[in-house]
ZAMI-417179 format. One record per residue: residue number from 1; x, y, z of N, C-alpha, C in turn. Coordinates in Angstrom, 3 decimals. Layout:
N
LUMNU     k       n.px       n.py       n.pz      ca.px      ca.py      ca.pz       c.px       c.py       c.pz
LUMNU   NUM          X          Y          Z          X          Y          Z          X          Y          Z
...
***
This chain:
134
LUMNU     k       n.px       n.py       n.pz      ca.px      ca.py      ca.pz       c.px       c.py       c.pz
LUMNU     1    -29.560     96.569     87.623    -30.740     95.843     88.048    -30.654     94.412     87.525
LUMNU     2    -30.894     93.468     88.387    -30.858     92.054     88.001    -32.222     91.621     87.484
LUMNU     3    -32.182     90.736     86.520    -33.430     90.208     85.959    -34.122     89.331     86.987
LUMNU     4    -35.456     89.389     87.036    -36.172     88.534     87.990    -36.011     87.065     87.627
LUMNU     5    -36.092     86.206     88.635    -35.989     84.764     88.418    -37.141     84.302     87.538
LUMNU     6    -36.850     83.416     86.600    -37.865     82.873     85.703    -38.541     81.681     86.362
LUMNU     7    -39.855     81.514     86.156    -40.569     80.403     86.793    -40.445     79.088     86.030
LUMNU     8    -39.299     78.811     85.434    -39.106     77.556     84.716    -39.724     77.540     83.329
LUMNU     9    -40.086     78.707     82.818    -40.677     78.793     81.473    -39.610     79.308     80.518
LUMNU    10    -39.289     78.547     79.465    -38.245     78.977     78.525    -38.793     79.988     77.500
LUMNU    11    -38.991     81.230     77.931    -39.533     82.265     77.056    -38.592     82.568     75.896
LUMNU    12    -39.184     82.944     74.766    -38.440     83.449     73.617    -38.702     84.948     73.543
LUMNU    13    -37.810     85.721     72.948    -38.004     87.176     72.865    -38.981     87.553     71.733
LUMNU    14    -40.187     87.025     71.824    -41.223     87.281     70.828    -42.556     87.473     71.546
LUMNU    15    -43.401     88.341     70.985    -44.716     88.584     71.550    -45.679     88.895     70.415
LUMNU    16    -46.790     88.166     70.368    -47.854     88.470     69.415    -49.059     88.939     70.205
LUMNU    17    -49.512     90.129     69.908    -50.680     90.710     70.570    -51.866     90.541     69.628
LUMNU    18    -52.846     89.730     70.010    -54.017     89.476     69.168    -55.108     90.488     69.496
LUMNU    19    -55.667     91.100     68.450    -56.682     92.131     68.602    -57.920     91.713     67.835
LUMNU    20    -59.088     91.769     68.486    -60.351     91.447     67.827    -60.836     92.648     67.027
LUMNU    21    -61.245     92.383     65.786    -61.737     93.442     64.900    -63.037     92.983     64.248
LUMNU    22    -63.853     93.950     63.811    -65.137     93.609     63.198    -65.060     93.529     61.680
LUMNU    23    -64.073     94.201     61.075    -63.935     94.223     59.621    -62.455     94.027     59.294
LUMNU    24    -62.104     92.809     58.905    -60.698     92.454     58.708    -60.020     93.353     57.677
LUMNU    25    -60.635     93.527     56.503    -60.002     94.343     55.447    -59.776     95.779     55.907
LUMNU    26    -60.782     96.370     56.548    -60.650     97.749     57.035    -59.518     97.839     58.047
LUMNU    27    -59.443     96.872     58.955    -58.413     96.903     59.992    -57.016     96.698     59.420
LUMNU    28    -56.884     95.791     58.444    -55.590     95.594     57.782    -55.108     96.918     57.213
LUMNU    29    -55.981     97.621     56.500    -55.606     98.907     55.901    -55.218     99.916     56.983
LUMNU    30    -55.984     99.964     58.073    -55.726    100.933     59.136    -54.371    100.672     59.799
LUMNU    31    -54.103     99.433     60.161    -52.842     99.123     60.857    -51.632     99.338     59.940
LUMNU    32    -51.803     99.147     58.644    -50.706     99.413     57.710    -50.555    100.917     57.475
LUMNU    33    -51.649    101.591     57.135    -51.574    103.000     56.755    -51.327    103.932     57.931
LUMNU    34    -51.954    103.657     59.070    -51.853    104.554     60.214    -50.629    104.256     61.075
LUMNU    35    -50.416    102.986     61.420    -49.306    102.650     62.318    -48.065    102.133     61.585
LUMNU    36    -48.172    101.882     60.289    -47.006    101.466     59.513    -46.575    100.027     59.720
LUMNU    37    -47.496     99.163     60.168    -47.169     97.748     60.357    -47.152     97.044     59.003
LUMNU    38    -46.307     96.020     58.876    -46.153     95.284     57.615    -46.665     93.855     57.777
LUMNU    39    -47.418     93.352     56.780    -47.956     91.995     56.915    -46.852     90.940     56.914
LUMNU    40    -46.952     90.015     57.855    -46.124     88.815     57.858    -46.850     87.791     56.985
LUMNU    41    -48.160     87.662     57.216    -49.050     86.859     56.379    -50.488     87.241     56.715
LUMNU    42    -51.385     86.986     55.779    -52.813     87.174     56.032    -53.566     85.954     55.513
LUMNU    43    -54.577     85.559     56.264    -55.485     84.483     55.875    -56.871     85.110     55.807
LUMNU    44    -57.115     85.829     54.724    -58.348     86.607     54.605    -59.593     85.741     54.759
LUMNU    45    -59.566     84.518     54.210    -60.732     83.629     54.317    -60.993     83.209     55.761
LUMNU    46    -59.991     83.302     56.615    -60.139     82.966     58.035    -60.282     84.206     58.904
LUMNU    47    -60.080     85.394     58.299    -60.160     86.626     59.079    -59.040     86.765     60.085
LUMNU    48    -57.840     86.354     59.691    -56.674     86.441     60.577    -55.464     86.891     59.788
LUMNU    49    -54.661     87.720     60.400    -53.392     88.126     59.811    -52.449     88.563     60.902
LUMNU    50    -51.165     88.437     60.616    -50.145     88.837     61.580    -49.278     89.908     60.935
LUMNU    51    -48.953     90.942     61.719    -48.259     92.107     61.192    -47.058     92.448     62.047
LUMNU    52    -45.927     92.706     61.369    -44.699     93.085     62.059    -44.795     94.544     62.458
LUMNU    53    -44.483     94.816     63.722    -44.431     96.189     64.213    -42.994     96.678     64.104
LUMNU    54    -42.749     97.959     64.363    -41.370     98.449     64.380    -40.559     97.944     65.577
LUMNU    55    -41.213     97.270     66.514    -40.538     96.771     67.715    -40.058     95.349     67.446
LUMNU    56    -38.747     95.098     67.500    -38.234     93.753     67.230    -38.896     92.701     68.119
LUMNU    57    -39.352     91.617     67.498    -39.950     90.510     68.228    -41.418     90.698     68.585
LUMNU    58    -42.010     91.845     68.224    -43.419     92.106     68.574    -44.249     92.179     67.294
LUMNU    59    -45.251     91.295     67.215    -46.186     91.325     66.102    -47.593     91.552     66.646
LUMNU    60    -48.478     92.019     65.759    -49.886     92.200     66.093    -50.688     91.281     65.196
LUMNU    61    -51.554     90.486     65.817    -52.461     89.624     65.072    -53.839     90.252     65.062
LUMNU    62    -54.447     90.322     63.883    -55.816     90.830     63.759    -56.735     89.652     63.531
LUMNU    63    -57.799     89.576     64.328    -58.730     88.456     64.262    -60.150     88.982     64.120
LUMNU    64    -60.762     88.708     62.972    -62.141     89.145     62.766    -63.069     88.289     63.623
LUMNU    65    -63.963     88.954     64.346    -64.924     88.256     65.190    -66.305     88.356     64.557
LUMNU    66    -67.197     87.482     64.991    -68.552     87.436     64.455    -69.314     88.716     64.774
LUMNU    67    -70.260     89.061     63.913    -71.123     90.210     64.141    -71.839     90.005     65.473
LUMNU    68    -71.913     91.066     66.272    -72.558     90.969     67.571    -71.607     90.630     68.697
LUMNU    69    -70.392     90.177     68.346    -69.369     89.885     69.347    -68.611     91.175     69.601
LUMNU    70    -68.201     91.404     70.824    -67.479     92.626     71.141    -66.120     92.624     70.460
LUMNU    71    -65.943     93.518     69.495    -64.687     93.604     68.759    -63.808     94.729     69.248
LUMNU    72    -64.126     95.308     70.338    -63.292     96.398     70.823    -64.002     97.126     71.942
LUMNU    73    -63.462     98.283     72.269    -64.092     99.087     73.301    -63.427     98.913     74.649
LUMNU    74    -64.213     99.110     75.702    -63.680     99.123     77.058    -63.157     97.757     77.480
LUMNU    75    -62.151     97.786     78.322    -61.609     96.556     78.878    -60.459     96.004     78.068
LUMNU    76    -59.858     94.968     78.581    -58.764     94.324     77.870    -57.442     95.051     78.037
LUMNU    77    -56.427     94.500     77.405    -55.093     95.087     77.468    -55.008     96.321     76.583
LUMNU    78    -54.167     97.256     76.964    -53.912     98.447     76.161    -52.465     98.352     75.685
LUMNU    79    -52.279     98.191     74.377    -50.930     98.144     73.830    -50.338     99.547     73.909
LUMNU    80    -49.171     99.652     74.514    -48.532    100.952     74.720    -47.230    100.975     73.938
LUMNU    81    -47.176    101.880     72.965    -46.042    101.980     72.049    -45.130    103.111     72.507
LUMNU    82    -43.880    102.789     72.835    -42.902    103.811     73.210    -42.467    104.560     71.967
LUMNU    83    -42.460    105.885     72.064    -42.066    106.733     70.939    -41.044    107.756     71.422
LUMNU    84    -40.235    108.239     70.497    -39.234    109.257     70.822    -39.878    110.621     71.061
LUMNU    85    -40.878    110.973     70.232    -41.515    112.291     70.284    -43.019    112.096     70.224
LUMNU    86    -43.683    112.193     71.367    -45.117    111.912     71.438    -45.930    112.939     70.660
LUMNU    87    -45.498    114.206     70.674    -46.257    115.237     69.970    -46.240    114.996     68.459
LUMNU    88    -45.078    114.649     67.915    -44.969    114.369     66.479    -45.728    113.091     66.112
LUMNU    89    -45.630    112.076     66.966    -46.325    110.808     66.702    -47.826    111.015     66.721
LUMNU    90    -48.301    111.755     67.703    -49.730    112.040     67.805    -50.206    112.829     66.589
LUMNU    91    -49.464    113.864     66.221    -49.849    114.686     65.073    -49.904    113.855     63.791
LUMNU    92    -48.970    112.912     63.640    -48.921    112.091     62.426    -50.186    111.263     62.250
LUMNU    93    -50.702    110.679     63.341    -51.895    109.844     63.163    -53.191    110.625     63.354
LUMNU    94    -53.151    111.733     64.090    -54.344    112.589     64.156    -54.658    113.136     62.778
LUMNU    95    -53.608    113.401     61.999    -53.788    113.875     60.634    -54.463    112.855     59.732
LUMNU    96    -54.510    111.593     60.194    -55.183    110.530     59.443    -56.558    110.228     60.038
LUMNU    97    -57.027    111.125     60.917    -58.365    110.983     61.476    -58.481    110.087     62.689
LUMNU    98    -57.368    109.719     63.306    -57.421    108.843     64.470    -57.962    109.623     65.671
LUMNU    99    -58.865    108.993     66.408    -59.493    109.602     67.577    -58.640    109.350     68.817
LUMNU   100    -58.412    110.407     69.583    -57.673    110.337     70.845    -58.622    110.555     72.014
LUMNU   101    -58.239    110.035     73.167    -59.004    110.193     74.393    -58.474    111.411     75.135
LUMNU   102    -58.885    112.582     74.718    -58.468    113.819     75.369    -57.048    114.223     75.026
LUMNU   103    -56.516    115.083     75.855    -55.176    115.635     75.649    -54.109    114.638     76.100
LUMNU   104    -52.884    114.882     75.667    -51.742    114.112     76.146    -51.548    114.433     77.632
LUMNU   105    -51.392    113.395     78.428    -51.200    113.566     79.871    -49.710    113.461     80.212
LUMNU   106    -49.287    114.257     81.159    -47.887    114.262     81.578    -47.788    113.933     83.057
LUMNU   107    -46.955    112.957     83.371    -46.573    112.667     84.748    -45.150    113.210     84.874
LUMNU   108    -44.982    114.411     85.458    -43.687    115.098     85.456    -42.530    114.203     85.899
LUMNU   109    -41.469    114.273     85.107    -40.269    113.507     85.400    -40.379    112.023     85.111
LUMNU   110    -41.556    111.573     84.634    -41.758    110.148     84.411    -42.127    109.842     82.957
LUMNU   111    -43.313    110.309     82.513    -43.791    109.899     81.196    -44.879    110.836     80.680
LUMNU   112    -45.000    110.906     79.357    -46.131    111.552     78.688    -46.924    110.429     78.024
LUMNU   113    -48.261    110.489     78.114    -49.133    109.427     77.603    -50.255    110.006     76.748
LUMNU   114    -50.555    109.332     75.652    -51.666    109.731     74.790    -52.398    108.469     74.345
LUMNU   115    -53.669    108.346     74.719    -54.483    107.181     74.374    -55.252    107.453     73.086
LUMNU   116    -55.231    106.461     72.176    -55.964    106.576     70.919    -56.679    105.265     70.634
LUMNU   117    -57.518    105.262     69.592    -58.373    104.111     69.303    -58.277    103.684     67.850
LUMNU   118    -58.328    102.357     67.632    -58.415    101.834     66.266    -59.877    101.940     65.816
LUMNU   119    -60.198    101.528     64.580    -61.575    101.684     64.095    -62.633    100.928     64.905
LUMNU   120    -62.231     99.902     65.672    -63.185     99.151     66.488    -63.251     99.645     67.931
LUMNU   121    -62.519    100.692     68.251    -62.522    101.211     69.610    -61.530    100.539     70.534
LUMNU   122    -60.624     99.704     69.988    -59.562     99.114     70.803    -58.596    100.230     71.201
LUMNU   123    -58.384    100.397     72.505    -57.503    101.453     73.004    -56.043    101.058     72.848
LUMNU   124    -55.237    102.039     72.455    -53.786    101.911     72.397    -53.219    103.193     72.969
LUMNU   125    -51.928    103.201     73.205    -51.343    104.373     73.817    -49.941    104.603     73.283
LUMNU   126    -49.601    105.878     73.096    -48.219    106.285     72.874    -47.666    106.718     74.234
LUMNU   127    -46.402    106.393     74.471    -45.733    106.803     75.713    -44.345    107.344     75.375
LUMNU   128    -44.015    108.486     75.963    -42.680    109.058     75.807    -42.078    109.201     77.196
LUMNU   129    -40.967    108.524     77.424    -40.303    108.576     78.729    -39.711    109.967     78.956
LUMNU   130    -39.880    110.462     80.185    -39.272    111.728     80.589    -38.171    111.497     81.617
LUMNU   131    -37.865    110.216     81.862    -36.840    109.867     82.849    -35.459    110.085     82.253
LUMNU   132    -34.549    110.561     83.061    -33.173    110.760     82.603    -32.498    109.413     82.437
LUMNU   133    -31.753    109.241     81.325    -31.025    107.970     81.163    -29.983    107.846     82.268
LUMNU   134    -29.819    106.617     82.747    -28.850    106.390     83.838    -27.458    106.299     83.325
***
């Protein structure tokens, strides 16, 4: 498969996904303890921090928002983390009290999906490919 033509934008192989949270300290602990992300830096007085994920070039930024501002819930992008074993990954974080949106869904021959939520209700998803390697 050939890569699609670029629209003249010199992209770098890096992506920072910014997530709005209501309690910066609580969220820092959750993303470290539950998902295993490591701090790149934190600016606690500004309510911002960036965390390295296990995916090369992908970081997550946590941004504390004002009280009354929507810090999560419905809408927005859903970060989808590819995992080798969705059942083991799900069990690992369910054991830490993480809430899931129902059962793991399977699209036969394609993918298994499990949606879960951070403490502010931001949706994320684990995905395990069921496609045969080419």
